[in-house]
C-alpha positions in Angstrom: 32.9 4.9 -9.5 35.8 3.1 -9.6 36.7 -0.2 -11.7 35.7 -3.6 -10.0 35.7 -7.0 -10.9 33.5 -9.6 -9.8 34.0 -13.5 -8.2 30.9 -15.4 -8.4 30.4 -18.1 -6.4 28.3 -21.0 -8.3 29.7 -24.4 -6.4 28.8 -25.5 -2.5 27.1 -28.4 -1.2 23.9 -26.7 -0.6 23.4 -29.7 1.9 20.6 -28.3 3.3 19.0 -29.1 -0.3 19.7 -32.5 -0.9 23.4 -31.5 -2.5 21.5 -30.1 -6.1 22.8 -27.8 -8.1 21.3 -24.6 -6.5 22.8 -22.0 -8.9 20.8 -23.6 -11.8 17.9 -23.1 -10.1 15.1 -21.5 -11.8 12.9 -18.5 -10.0 11.1 -16.2 -12.1 12.3 -17.4 -15.2 15.8 -17.3 -14.4 18.5 -19.6 -12.9 20.0 -18.2 -9.9 23.2 -17.9 -11.5 21.6 -15.8 -14.7 20.5 -13.2 -11.8 24.1 -13.1 -10.6 25.5 -12.4 -13.2 23.2 -10.4 -14.5 24.1 -7.7 -11.2 27.3 -8.0 -12.2 27.3 -7.3 -15.9 29.0 -3.5 -15.3 32.0 -4.9 -13.9 35.5 -5.2 -15.5 36.2 -8.9 -15.7 33.9 -11.9 -14.4 35.0 -14.9 -13.1 32.5 -18.0 -12.2 34.1 -20.4 -9.3 32.4 -24.1 -9.3 31.6 -26.8 -11.8 32.4 -26.2 -15.4 29.6 -25.0 -17.1 30.1 -25.1 -21.1 26.6 -22.6 -21.5 28.5 -19.9 -20.3 29.8 -17.0 -22.7 33.1 -17.6 -23.3 34.1 -13.8 -21.8 33.4 -15.4 -18.4 36.4 -17.1 -16.6 35.6 -20.4 -15.0 38.0 -22.3 -12.6 37.2 -24.8 -9.5 38.6 -24.2 -5.9 40.5 -26.9 -5.0 39.8 -29.3 -3.2 36.4 -28.8 -4.6 33.2 -28.5 -2.2 36.4 -26.9 0.3 34.1 -23.6 1.6 33.8 -20.0 0.2 37.0 -18.7 1.5 38.9 -21.4 -0.7 36.2 -20.1 -3.7 37.1 -16.4 -3.3 41.0 -17.6 -3.2 40.8 -19.3 -6.6 38.7 -16.4 -7.5 41.2 -13.9 -7.2 43.8 -15.4 -8.4 42.1 -16.1 -11.8 41.7 -12.5 -11.8 45.6 -11.3 -11.8 45.5 -9.9 -15.4 44.9 -6.5 -15.3 43.3 -6.4 -11.9 40.5 -3.6 -10.8 40.8 -1.7 -7.6 37.4 -3.6 -6.6 36.3 -6.9 -6.2 32.7 -7.8 -6.4 32.1 -11.1 -4.4 28.6 -12.7 -4.2 26.9 -16.0 -4.1 24.6 -17.4 -6.6 21.7 -18.1 -4.6 19.8 -14.1 -4.3 17.1 -14.6 -7.1 15.8 -10.9 -7.1 19.7 -9.6 -6.7 19.7 -6.4 -9.4 23.0 -4.2 -10.4 21.1 -1.6 -7.8 22.7 -3.8 -5.4 26.1 -3.4 -6.6 25.5 0.3 -7.0 24.7 0.8 -3.7 27.6 -0.9 -2.5 29.8 1.4 -4.9 28.2 4.2 -3.6 29.1 3.6 -0.2 32.7 2.3 -0.6 33.0 5.6 -2.5 31.9 7.3 0.5 33.4 5.5 3.7 36.7 4.2 1.8 36.2 1.2 3.5 38.2 -2.2 3.7 35.2 -4.4 2.9 31.0 -3.3 2.0 28.3 -5.8 2.8 25.0 -6.0 2.1 22.2 -6.3 4.7 19.0 -8.3 4.3 15.5 -6.9 5.0 15.7 -8.2 8.4 19.0 -6.5 9.3 21.5 -9.5 9.2 24.9 -9.1 7.4 25.1 -11.2 4.1 28.8 -11.2 3.8 28.7 -13.7 0.7 27.3 -10.0 -1.2 29.7 -7.8 -0.7 32.7 -4.9 -2.5 36.0 -5.3 -1.0 39.3 -3.3 -1.8 41.1 -5.9 -3.7 44.4 -4.8 -1.6 42.5 -5.7 2.1 41.2 -8.9 0.1 44.6 -9.9 -0.8 45.9 -9.1 3.0 43.1 -10.8 4.6 43.9 -14.2 2.5 47.6 -14.0 3.7 46.5 -14.2 7.0 45.4 -17.7 6.8 47.0 -20.4 7.3 44.6 -22.3 4.4 41.9 -21.0 3.0 39.9 -24.8 2.7 37.0 -24.9 5.0 37.4 -21.6 6.7 33.8 -19.7 7.9 33.3 -16.4 5.8 34.1 -14.4 9.4 37.4 -15.8 9.5 37.7 -13.1 6.2 35.9 -10.3 7.6 38.9 -7.1 7.9 38.3 -4.8 10.7 37.3 -1.6 8.8 33.9 -2.7 7.3 30.7 -0.9 6.9 27.2 -3.1 6.5 24.7 -1.1 4.0 21.0 -2.2 4.3 20.3 -3.6 0.4 16.5 -4.8 -1.2 16.8 -7.5 -3.2 19.8 -10.2 -1.4 17.9 -12.5 0.7 19.1 -16.0 -0.4 17.5 -19.3 -1.0 19.5 -22.0 1.4 16.1 -24.6 1.6 13.3 -25.6 -0.1 10.9 -23.9 1.9 12.8 -20.9 0.6 13.1 -21.6 -3.1 9.3 -22.1 -2.5 8.7 -18.9 -1.1 11.1 -17.1 -3.9 9.2 -18.9 -6.7 5.4 -17.4 -5.1 7.3 -14.1 -4.9 8.6 -13.9 -8.2 4.5 -15.3 -9.3 3.2 -12.9 -7.8 5.6 -10.2 -9.5 5.1 -11.3 -12.1 1.4 -11.2 -12.4 1.7 -7.8 -11.4 4.0 -7.0 -14.1 1.4 -8.4 -16.7 -1.1 -6.3 -15.5 1.2 -3.3 -16.4 2.4 -4.4 -19.0 -1.2 -3.8 -20.3 -1.1 -0.7 -19.7 2.7 -0.4 -21.6 4.9 -0.6 -18.6 8.3 -3.2 -18.9 7.6 -6.2 -17.3 11.1 -7.7 -18.0 12.6 -7.6 -14.7 11.2 -9.7 -11.9 12.7 -9.1 -9.3 10.4 -7.7 -6.2 9.9 -4.2 -5.2 11.9 -3.5 -2.2 10.3 -3.5 1.4 8.7 -0.6 2.0 8.9 1.4 5.4 6.2 1.5 7.0 5.4 5.2 6.1 5.4 4.3 2.4 3.6 1.8 3.0 1.0 4.2 4.6 1.3 6.5 1.6 0.5 3.8 -0.9 -2.5 2.8 1.1 -3.8 6.6 1.4 -3.3 7.2 -2.7 -4.1 3.9 -4.4 -6.5 1.8 -2.2 -10.0 2.5 -3.8 -12.5 4.6 -2.1 -15.7 2.7 -1.0 -19.2 4.1 -2.5 -20.7 7.0 -0.6 -24.2 7.2 0.8 -26.3 8.9 3.1 -27.2 7.9 6.7 -27.8 8.6 9.9 -24.4 10.2 11.8 -24.9 7.6 15.0 -24.9 4.2 13.5 -21.5 5.1 11.2 -18.7 5.7 13.6 -15.4 4.7 12.0 -16.7 6.5 8.7 -15.4 9.8 6.8 -17.9 12.6 4.9 -18.1 12.1 1.5 -18.9 15.8 1.2 -18.9 19.2 3.5 -21.2 19.0 6.1 -22.7 22.5 7.0 -25.5 23.7 9.4 -29.1 23.2 9.2 -29.8 25.9 11.5 -28.1 28.8 13.9 -26.4 27.8 17.0 -27.8 28.9 19.2 -30.9 28.6 17.9 -32.2 31.2 20.0 -30.4 33.9 22.6 -30.1 31.7 25.6 -28.6 32.5 29.5 -24.8 31.6 29.4 -24.8 31.0 33.5 -27.0 30.5 36.0 -28.5 33.9 36.9 -30.8 36.6 36.7 -32.1 38.1 33.3 -31.9 41.7 33.7 -33.1 44.9 32.0 -31.6 48.2 31.9 -29.3 49.4 35.1 -30.3 47.5 38.9 -31.4 47.6 41.3 -33.8 45.3 40.0 -37.1 44.3 40.9 -37.0 40.0 40.9 -40.0 39.0 39.8 -41.3 35.5 40.7 -41.3 33.6 38.0 -38.1 31.6 36.7 -36.5 30.4 33.1 -35.7 27.1 32.9 -34.0 25.4 30.2 -36.2 23.2 27.7 -39.1 25.3 29.7 -41.9 28.0 28.7 -39.7 31.2 27.8 -40.4 33.9 30.6 -42.6 36.7 29.8 -40.9 40.5 29.1 -39.1 42.4 30.9 -39.8 46.1 31.7 -36.6 47.8 32.6 -35.5 47.9 36.1 -37.1 44.2 36.2 -35.2 40.8 36.5 -36.3 37.3 36.5 -34.3 34.4 37.5 -33.3 32.2 35.1 -31.1 29.0 34.0 -27.9 27.6 32.0 -29.2 27.5 28.5 -32.8 29.3 29.5 -34.3 31.7 26.3 -33.7 34.9 28.1 -37.4 37.0 28.0 -37.7 39.7 25.4 -36.0 43.0 26.9 -32.9 41.6 28.9 -29.6 43.5 28.4 -27.5 40.9 30.6 -27.3 37.8 32.5 -26.2 38.7 36.1 -24.3 35.4 37.7 -25.4 34.0 40.7 -22.1 35.0 42.6 -22.3 38.5 41.4 -25.9 38.9 42.8 -27.5 39.9 46.1 -31.0 39.6 46.8 -31.9 42.1 49.3 -35.1 42.4 51.3 -38.4 43.5 49.2 -37.2 41.6 46.3 -34.4 43.9 44.9 -31.7 42.6 43.1 -28.5 44.4 43.3 -25.3 43.7 41.5 -22.3 43.3 43.9 -19.5 45.5 44.5 -16.5 45.4 42.5 -17.8 42.8 40.3 -17.2 43.0 36.6 -19.5 43.6 33.9 -20.9 41.0 31.8 -23.5 40.6 29.2 -23.7 36.4 29.8 -25.9 35.8 27.2 -25.3 33.4 23.9 -27.0 35.2 21.2 -28.6 33.5 18.2 -26.3 32.4 15.8 -23.2 33.3 17.5 -21.3 30.0 17.0 -22.5 28.7 13.7 -25.4 30.4 11.5 -27.6 29.0 9.1 -24.8 27.2 6.2 -21.9 27.6 7.9 -19.4 24.8 8.0 -19.2 22.3 10.7 -16.9 20.3 9.0 -14.8 20.1 6.0 -15.2 16.2 3.4 -12.9 13.8 4.7 -13.7 14.3 8.7 -14.4 10.8 10.3 -17.1 10.3 12.1 -16.3 10.6 15.7 -18.0 11.1 18.7 -17.5 15.0 18.4 -18.8 15.1 14.8 -21.8 13.6 15.8 -22.3 16.1 18.4 -21.7 19.1 16.4 -23.8 18.2 13.8 -26.7 17.5 16.5 -26.1 20.9 17.8 -27.1 22.7 14.3 -30.0 20.3 13.5 -28.0 17.6 11.3 -28.3 14.3 11.8 -27.6 12.6 7.9 -24.8 12.8 6.0 -23.2 11.7 2.9 -20.3 9.4 4.0 -18.1 6.5 3.1 -17.3 3.9 5.0 -17.1 2.0 7.8 -14.5 -0.8 6.6 -16.1 -4.0 7.4 -13.8 -6.8 7.7 -13.5 -10.5 7.5 -10.8 -12.1 10.0 -9.3 -15.1 8.7 -6.7 -17.0 11.0 -4.8 -19.5 8.8 -3.8 -23.1 9.7 -4.2 -26.3 10.6 -2.4 -26.3 14.0 -4.5 -23.7 15.2 -7.8 -24.0 17.3 -9.7 -21.8 18.6 -12.0 -23.9 21.0 -11.8 -27.1 22.3 -9.0 -29.5 24.1 -5.5 -28.9 22.2 -4.5 -32.1 20.0 -1.1 -33.4 19.1 0.6 -30.7 17.1 -2.0 -28.0 17.6 -1.6 -24.5 19.2 -4.2 -22.1 21.0 -5.4 -19.4 18.6 -4.3 -16.3 20.6 -4.8 -13.7 18.8 -8.1 -13.8 16.7 -10.4 -13.2 19.7 -8.4 -9.7 20.3 -8.4 -8.7 16.9 -12.2 -7.3 16.4 -11.4 -5.0 19.3 -8.6 -3.9 17.9 -10.0 -3.5 14.6 -12.8 -1.5 16.2 -10.7 1.0 18.1 -9.2 2.1 14.5 -13.0 2.3 13.3 -13.4 -1.0 11.8 -16.6 -3.4 12.2 -15.7 -7.1 12.0 -18.4 -8.8 10.6 -16.9 -12.5 11.5 -14.4 -14.7 12.0 -13.6 -17.7 10.4 -10.6 -20.6 10.4 -9.0 -21.3 7.0 -7.4 -24.5 7.2 -4.2 -25.9 5.0 -6.0 -27.1 1.7 -4.9 -26.3 -1.9 -8.0 -23.9 -3.0 -8.8 -22.7 0.5 -7.6 -19.5 -0.6 -8.6 -18.9 -4.2 -12.2 -19.6 -2.4 -11.6 -17.2 0.5 -10.5 -14.1 -2.3 -13.6 -15.2 -4.2 -16.2 -14.7 -1.5 -16.1 -11.2 -0.6 -19.0 -9.7 -2.0 -20.3 -8.4 1.6 -16.9 -7.0 2.9 -14.6 -4.3 2.0 -11.2 -5.6 4.1 -10.4 -9.3 4.6 -7.5 -9.7 7.4 -5.8 -13.0 6.7 -3.5 -13.7 9.6 -0.2 -16.3 8.5 0.2 -17.8 5.0 2.3 -14.8 3.7 6.1 -15.9 4.2 5.8 -18.3 1.2 6.6 -21.6 2.4 5.2 -25.1 2.6 1.9 -24.1 3.6 2.5 -20.2 2.9 -0.1 -19.9 0.1 -1.7 -16.8 0.4 0.9 -14.7 -2.1 0.3 -18.1 -4.7 -3.3 -17.3 -4.3 -3.0 -13.3 -4.9 -1.2 -13.6 -8.1 -3.7 -15.9 -9.5 -6.5 -14.1 -8.7 -4.7 -11.2 -10.7 -5.0 -8.6 -8.1 -3.7 -5.3 -7.8 -0.4 -5.7 -5.3 0.1 -2.3 -2.9 2.6 -3.7 -0.7 5.1 -6.5 -1.0 6.6 -6.5 2.3 7.8 -4.1 5.1 10.8 -3.0 6.2 10.1 -3.5 9.6 11.3 -6.8 12.4 9.3 -8.0 13.4 6.2 -8.1 10.4 7.9 -7.8 7.2 6.2 -10.2 5.6 2.9 -8.3 5.9 1.3 -7.9 2.5 -1.4 -5.1 1.4 -3.3 -6.2 -1.9 -6.7 -5.2 -3.5 -8.9 -7.8 -5.1 -10.9 -6.9 -8.6 -13.9 -6.6 -6.1 -12.2 -3.8 -4.4 -12.1 -5.2 -1.7 -8.5 -5.0 0.5 -6.6 -8.1 1.2 -4.3 -7.5 4.2 -2.1 -10.2 4.5 -0.5 -10.3 8.2 2.5 -12.9 10.2 1.4 -15.7 11.6 3.6 -14.9 14.3 1.1 -13.1 17.2 2.9 -10.0 18.0 3.9 -9.4 14.5 0.5 -9.7 13.1 -1.2 -7.2 15.6 1.7 -5.1 15.5 1.7 -4.7 12.0 -2.0 -4.4 11.9 -1.8 -1.5 14.2 0.9 -0.1 12.1 -1.6 -0.3 8.8 -4.9 -0.4 10.0 -5.5 3.6 10.0 -4.1 3.9 6.1 -6.3 1.9 5.3 -9.2 3.5 6.9 -8.1 6.1 5.7 -7.5 4.7 1.8 -11.1 3.0 1.7 -13.0 5.6 3.2 -10.8 9.0 2.4 -10.6 10.1 5.7 -8.1 12.7 6.3 -4.7 11.2 7.9 -4.3 11.1 12.0 -2.1 13.2 13.7 1.2 10.9 14.1 1.4 10.5 18.7 5.8 11.3 18.4 7.8 11.9 21.4 11.7 11.0 22.3 12.8 7.2 23.1 14.3 7.8 25.6 16.4 4.0 25.6 16.6 3.8 21.3 20.5 3.0 21.2 19.5 -0.1 22.8 17.3 -1.4 21.2 17.7 -0.1 17.4 18.8 -2.4 14.6 20.0 -1.8 11.1 16.3 -2.1 9.8 13.8 -0.2 11.5 11.7 -2.4 14.5 8.4 -2.2 16.4 8.3 -3.6 20.0 6.1 -2.6 23.0 6.8 0.4 25.1 5.9 2.4 28.1 5.4 6.1 28.6 8.2 7.4 30.3 6.8 9.7 33.7 9.3 12.0 32.4 7.2 12.6 28.6 8.5 10.3 25.8 8.9 6.2 25.4 10.5 3.7 26.9 10.6 0.7 24.5 11.1 -2.9 25.5 14.7 -3.8 25.0 13.8 -8.0 25.7 10.2 -9.4 23.8 9.2 -12.7 22.7 7.0 -12.0 19.4 5.9 -15.9 20.0 2.3 -14.4 22.5 0.9 -11.3 23.2 2.6 -11.7 26.9 5.0 -9.0 26.8 1.7 -6.2 25.7 0.7 -6.6 29.1 1.6 -4.0 31.8 2.4 -1.6 28.3 1.0 1.3 27.0 1.3 0.3 23.5 3.9 0.2 20.8 7.1 2.3 19.5 8.4 2.3 16.4 12.3 2.5 16.0 13.7 4.1 13.2 17.1 1.8 12.1 20.7 2.7 13.6 18.7 5.5 16.3 20.7 7.3 19.4 19.0 7.6 22.7 16.1 10.9 22.0 15.2 9.9 18.9 12.0 11.2 17.7 9.7 8.1 17.6 6.1 7.0 16.9 3.9 5.7 19.3 1.0 3.4 18.7 -1.3 3.3 21.7 -2.6 0.2 23.1 -6.3 0.0 22.5 -7.9 -0.4 26.0 
């Protein structure tokens, strides 16, 4: 890769934070400026634009935009002028307001520039939004764009963006512009530090507090299937545990069929016809007719035990009874035995279902047919739903500032669709110790579904509680819109914590995307087959990051995603068939996964 210089913007007014020195804010044990300088440590020359900072290393250039506080374009112009001596062909430009920025982000920009030769490559955050204050420029292009301006003072950053640009999704480039975002970042850093501390006990390196990049839905599912702790296996009646999974192979106790039975309604016959028809009849579950002599026949029903001496069953539609109780085969009808022989489907000890098979109506029926009513299983998963926030109200009239709980009543049915049994549903007020108490009272459940409080804002306390509980964090965030703040952790008790966004559509969508994988991870059930097909209007609804949107089944096969939707309620799911996972930067007809809505 070609050499690059770096311009680090460390001034600005931070007007939404009361004018504080934002680059000096400490998150996760280091300042925002330190994070930026660490990310560009491999650059040839680095200039910091902002107030003079005597604590910086002497090899770092320091300049100030003129006049001070005149915007990022003026700061970039000042920084570029300071790098005139022995300039590198590329220039990294970044703001010192990204607490989790690492050199990996800069390397990603460098790789993309080498592939495309674009004038500028900018990062996109987890939500797919371009971040123009973390970019890699061709120096000549940056000089040319600055020269087009009458003055760089108080110019918006978009005034500088060249036509030939590339946007690349890069983890760890979320900035902090408000007090709530600082709190959220500190909560994330605390969670990651706690996880790193647990790992360091096993010899892992815990020096980097940067959060892991968000996982794609498929990556998150694989983590949940492989890393969640299995439930304890126990023996029970199969009909009582739909949603569980077999913990051991299930084998037949007896043969199927148990004896020779008629496969059709008709006549049990012995020998070649015609036959003399007896007056007795064989019924399924009734007394077995006495044995047949050669040339005899007896009326018989499907499933009835055929009498000894039976050589075949003659179907009703192939038979004709003539005067004198003489039974004849109709001309030109095929010769068939139509007898299901003892054990022809399964013999005693034959495999009915392998370990990890989900307990479904089909499995319960298949087991009963070979005299098996109980088995060794794991599950079903037992869940508690926790709705969070003082503003949420389930029942009664709404007071000022309150909103109706519109998703809590729907969640038990959605969980049930995936084989999860809801133990109870509770409402958690915004209190300092509420989440800590919820995380400790989990002895009677396997899954804690928390709706809201995952973002890390002032009232979003779940991540901090997860860190204090020394839980094992499995999914830190999702690379998905909406639903990026989703988390999955495992408490020391073994209980799984699924933290869903408070936004109603995002909560339901991410639950549907991950619920099956959680069940598979806890019960050991084999992964289900995804339902995929062409997404006919993908180009109209795709984005820089994967999306999940309501969808209809197209009359000609495949799916049609909803181009417009509101995430504040579930109204857009009415008269829809399900959700579709839209790949990033997708073209029409791309293969996409469809998640059917529970009926």
